[in-house]
DSSP file (Angstrom, degrees, kcal/mol; ACC not computed):
  #  RESIDUE AA STRUCTURE BP1 BP2  ACC     N-H-->O    O-->H-N    N-H-->O    O-->H-N    TCO  KAPPA ALPHA  PHI   PSI    X-CA   Y-CA   Z-CA
    1    1 A I              0   0    0      0, 0.0     2,-0.3     0, 0.0    31,-0.2   0.000 360.0 360.0 360.0 131.4   78.8  -18.3 -124.7
    2    2 A S  B     -a   32   0A   0     29,-2.5    31,-3.8     2,-0.2    34,-0.1  -0.989 360.0-129.8-144.2 151.1   75.7  -16.8 -123.2
    3    3 A A  S    S+     0   0    0     -2,-0.3    29,-0.1    29,-0.2    33,-0.0   0.486  80.1 102.5 -78.7  -1.4   72.0  -17.3 -123.7
    4    4 A G  S    S-     0   0    0     27,-0.1    29,-0.2     1,-0.1    -2,-0.2  -0.172  83.9 -84.3 -75.3 173.0   71.6  -13.5 -123.9
    5    5 A F    >>  -     0   0    0      1,-0.1     4,-1.6    27,-0.1     3,-0.6  -0.453  33.6-117.7 -77.6 151.6   71.1  -11.5 -127.1
    6    6 A Q  H 3> S+     0   0    0      1,-0.2     4,-2.3     2,-0.2     5,-0.1   0.792 113.1  60.5 -59.4 -29.5   74.1  -10.4 -129.1
    7    7 A F  H 3> S+     0   0    0      1,-0.2     4,-2.1     2,-0.2    -1,-0.2   0.886 104.2  47.9 -69.0 -38.3   73.3   -6.7 -128.5
    8    8 A S  H <> S+     0   0    0     -3,-0.6     4,-2.4     2,-0.2    -1,-0.2   0.853 110.8  52.8 -69.9 -33.0   73.6   -7.2 -124.7
    9    9 A H  H  X S+     0   0    0     -4,-1.6     4,-2.7     2,-0.2    -2,-0.2   0.927 109.1  49.3 -64.1 -44.6   76.9   -9.0 -125.2
   10   10 A F  H  X S+     0   0    0     -4,-2.3     4,-1.4     1,-0.2    -2,-0.2   0.917 112.0  48.2 -61.1 -44.0   78.2   -6.1 -127.3
   11   11 A A  H  X S+     0   0    0     -4,-2.1     4,-0.7     1,-0.2    -1,-0.2   0.923 113.9  46.0 -63.7 -44.4   77.1   -3.6 -124.7
   12   12 A R  H >< S+     0   0    0     -4,-2.4    10,-2.5     1,-0.2    11,-0.7   0.876 109.5  54.9 -67.7 -37.0   78.8   -5.5 -121.9
   13   13 A A  H 3< S+     0   0    0     -4,-2.7    13,-0.3     1,-0.2    -1,-0.2   0.813 113.7  41.9 -65.5 -29.6   82.0   -6.1 -123.8
   14   14 A N  H 3< S+     0   0    0     -4,-1.4    -1,-0.2    -3,-0.2    10,-0.2   0.494  92.4 100.5 -96.7  -4.8   82.3   -2.3 -124.4
   15   15 A Q  S << S-     0   0    0     -4,-0.7     8,-2.2    -3,-0.5     5,-0.1  -0.637  85.1-102.8 -80.6 137.0   81.3   -1.3 -120.8
   16   16 A P    > > -     0   0    0      0, 0.0     5,-2.2     0, 0.0     3,-1.5  -0.236  23.3-122.9 -58.4 147.0   84.3   -0.4 -118.6
   17   17 A Q  G > 5S+     0   0    0      1,-0.3     3,-2.0     3,-0.2    -2,-0.0   0.836 111.2  64.2 -60.2 -33.4   85.3   -3.1 -116.1
   18   18 A K  G 3 5S+     0   0    0      1,-0.3    -1,-0.3     2,-0.1     4,-0.0   0.733 104.0  48.3 -63.0 -21.1   84.8   -0.6 -113.2
   19   19 A E  G < 5S-     0   0    0     -3,-1.5    -1,-0.3     0, 0.0    -2,-0.2   0.195 131.8 -90.7-103.9  14.1   81.1   -0.6 -114.2
   20   20 A G  T < 5S+     0   0    0     -3,-2.0    -3,-0.2     1,-0.3    -2,-0.1   0.478  89.6 121.0  93.1   3.2   80.7   -4.3 -114.3
   21   21 A G  S   <S-     0   0    0     -5,-2.2    -1,-0.3    -7,-0.1    -8,-0.2  -0.197  73.2-112.5 -89.3-174.8   81.6   -4.8 -118.0
   22   22 A L        -     0   0    0    -10,-2.5     3,-0.3     1,-0.1    -9,-0.2   0.602  52.0-125.4 -92.2 -15.1   84.3   -6.7 -119.7
   23   23 A G    >   -     0   0    0     -8,-2.2     3,-0.8   -11,-0.7    -8,-0.2   0.040  28.6 -84.7  80.7 160.3   86.2   -3.7 -121.0
   24   24 A S  T 3  S+     0   0    0      1,-0.2    -1,-0.2   -10,-0.2   -10,-0.1   0.433 114.0  80.0 -83.9   2.7   87.1   -3.3 -124.6
   25   25 A N  T 3   +     0   0    0     -3,-0.3     2,-0.4   -12,-0.1    -1,-0.2   0.266  57.8 127.0 -94.5  13.8   90.3   -5.4 -124.4
   26   26 A V    <   -     0   0    0     -3,-0.8    -3,-0.0   -13,-0.3    -4,-0.0  -0.571  34.2-177.6 -72.0 125.8   88.5   -8.8 -124.6
   27   27 A K        +     0   0    0     -2,-0.4    -1,-0.1     2,-0.1    -3,-0.0   0.366  52.4  91.1-107.0   2.9   90.1  -10.8 -127.4
   28   28 A L  S    S-     0   0    0      1,-0.1     2,-0.1     0, 0.0    -2,-0.0  -0.738  82.1-107.4 -98.4 147.7   87.8  -13.8 -127.3
   29   29 A P        -     0   0    0      0, 0.0     2,-0.5     0, 0.0    -2,-0.1  -0.442  24.9-144.1 -69.6 146.6   84.6  -14.2 -129.3
   30   30 A I        -     0   0    0     -2,-0.1     2,-0.5   -24,-0.0   -21,-0.0  -0.968  16.9-158.6-112.4 124.3   81.3  -13.9 -127.4
   31   31 A I        -     0   0    0     -2,-0.5   -29,-2.5   -22,-0.0     2,-0.6  -0.883  11.0-139.2-112.3 130.7   78.6  -16.2 -128.8
   32   32 A A  B     -a    2   0A   0     -2,-0.5     2,-0.5   -31,-0.2   -29,-0.2  -0.778  13.6-172.2 -87.4 123.3   74.9  -15.7 -128.3
   33   33 A D    >   +     0   0    0    -31,-3.8     3,-1.6    -2,-0.6     6,-0.1  -0.558  20.0 159.5-111.3  63.1   73.1  -19.1 -127.6
   34   34 A Q  T 3  S+     0   0    0     -2,-0.5    -1,-0.2     1,-0.3   -31,-0.1   0.813  75.5  44.0 -62.5 -33.8   69.6  -17.8 -127.8
   35   35 A N  T 3  S-     0   0    0     -3,-0.2    -1,-0.3     1,-0.0   -32,-0.1   0.442 105.4-131.4 -90.8   2.1   68.0  -21.2 -128.4
   36   36 A M    <>  +     0   0    0     -3,-1.6     4,-2.1   -34,-0.1     5,-0.1   0.668  65.2 133.2  60.8  22.7   70.2  -22.7 -125.7
   37   37 A S  H  > S+     0   0    0      2,-0.2     4,-2.4     1,-0.2     5,-0.1   0.887  72.8  47.7 -69.6 -38.3   71.3  -25.6 -127.9
   38   38 A I  H  > S+     0   0    0      2,-0.2     4,-1.9     1,-0.2    -1,-0.2   0.933 112.0  50.0 -67.4 -44.7   75.0  -25.2 -127.0
   39   39 A S  H  4>S+     0   0    0      1,-0.2     5,-2.4     2,-0.2     6,-0.5   0.902 112.6  47.9 -58.2 -41.9   74.1  -24.9 -123.3
   40   40 A N  H ><5S+     0   0    0     -4,-2.1     3,-1.3     1,-0.2    -1,-0.2   0.915 109.3  52.4 -65.7 -43.8   72.1  -28.1 -123.6
   41   41 A N  H 3<5S+     0   0    0     -4,-2.4    -1,-0.2     1,-0.3    -2,-0.2   0.818 110.4  48.4 -63.1 -31.4   74.8  -29.9 -125.5
   42   42 A Y  T 3<5S-     0   0    0     -4,-1.9    -1,-0.3    -5,-0.1    -2,-0.2   0.371 115.0-116.1 -92.3   4.7   77.4  -29.1 -122.7
   43   43 A G  T < 5S+     0   0    0     -3,-1.3    -3,-0.2    -4,-0.2    -2,-0.1   0.743  83.4 115.1  73.9  24.4   75.0  -30.2 -120.0
   44   44 A V      < +     0   0    0     -5,-2.4     9,-3.8    -6,-0.2    -4,-0.2   0.212  53.2  84.7-110.0  14.6   74.6  -26.8 -118.2
   45   45 A L  S    S-     0   0    0     -6,-0.5     7,-0.1     7,-0.2    -1,-0.1  -0.881  74.7-144.5-116.0  97.9   70.9  -26.5 -119.0
   46   46 A P    >   -     0   0    0      0, 0.0     3,-1.6     0, 0.0     5,-0.1  -0.237  31.3 -92.3 -60.4 148.5   68.9  -28.3 -116.3
   47   47 A E  T 3  S+     0   0    0      1,-0.3     3,-0.1     3,-0.1     0, 0.0  -0.296 111.5  16.3 -58.9 144.8   65.7  -30.1 -117.4
   48   48 A E  T 3  S+     0   0    0      1,-0.2     2,-0.3    -3,-0.1    -1,-0.3   0.646 106.4 112.3  66.1  16.1   62.6  -27.9 -117.1
   49   49 A E    <   -     0   0    0     -3,-1.6    -1,-0.2    -4,-0.1     3,-0.0  -0.847  52.2-164.4-117.7 155.0   64.7  -24.8 -116.8
   50   50 A D  S    S+     0   0    0     -2,-0.3     2,-0.4    -3,-0.1    -1,-0.1   0.150  73.0  78.4-120.0  16.8   65.2  -21.8 -119.1
   51   51 A I  S    S-     0   0    0     -5,-0.1     2,-0.2   -15,-0.0    -1,-0.1  -0.991  75.0-135.6-127.1 124.9   68.4  -20.5 -117.4
   52   52 A A        -     0   0    0     -2,-0.4    -7,-0.2    -7,-0.1     2,-0.1  -0.488  19.5-120.3 -78.4 147.0   71.7  -22.1 -118.1
   53   53 A L        -     0   0    0     -9,-3.8     2,-0.2    -2,-0.2    -1,-0.1  -0.416  35.0 -98.3 -75.5 159.4   74.2  -22.8 -115.3
   54   54 A H        +     0   0    0     -2,-0.1     2,-0.3     2,-0.0    -1,-0.1  -0.585  52.2 168.6 -76.8 143.8   77.6  -21.2 -115.3
   55   55 A G        -     0   0    0     -2,-0.2     2,-0.4    -3,-0.1   -11,-0.0  -0.990  28.8-147.0-153.4 156.3   80.3  -23.5 -116.6
   56   56 A L        +     0   0    0     -2,-0.3     2,-0.4     2,-0.0    -2,-0.0  -0.993  21.3 179.4-129.0 123.9   83.9  -23.3 -117.7
   57   57 A F        -     0   0    0     -2,-0.4     2,-0.6     2,-0.0    -2,-0.0  -0.980  20.1-149.4-128.6 136.2   85.1  -25.6 -120.5
   58   58 A T        -     0   0    0     -2,-0.4     2,-0.6     2,-0.0    -2,-0.0  -0.925  16.0-156.9-101.9 123.2   88.6  -26.0 -122.1
   59   59 A I        -     0   0    0     -2,-0.6    -2,-0.0     3,-0.0     3,-0.0  -0.901   4.4-163.6-107.0 117.5   88.3  -27.0 -125.7
   60   60 A D    >   -     0   0    0     -2,-0.6     3,-1.5     1,-0.1    -2,-0.0  -0.883  12.5-154.3-103.4 117.8   91.4  -28.7 -127.1
   61   61 A P  T 3  S+     0   0    0      0, 0.0    -1,-0.1     0, 0.0    -2,-0.0   0.659  91.2  64.4 -66.5 -12.7   91.5  -28.9 -130.9
   62   62 A K  T 3         0   0    0      1,-0.1    -3,-0.0    -3,-0.0    -2,-0.0   0.649 360.0 360.0 -84.6 -15.7   93.8  -32.0 -130.6
   63   63 A S    <         0   0    0     -3,-1.5    -1,-0.1     0, 0.0    -4,-0.0   0.424 360.0 360.0-131.8 360.0   91.3  -34.2 -128.9
C-alpha cells in the first residue's frame, strides 16, 4: 500500500531490481492509497502530515 498513484506503482513493479524497482516477479497486489485513508486507519499518517510513515503489518484472516 502506498499513497502514490497506481501508474507509479506499475512502473516501479516493472522496473528491474538493479535499477531500484521491484522486478516483474512480485506476486503481491500493490494498492494505491491516494486519499491516505488506509494509512490513517493503520496509524502511520501523523497528524498535520501529508506523508505516511513506513510500516509493516501482518494481516491474519483468522483473527
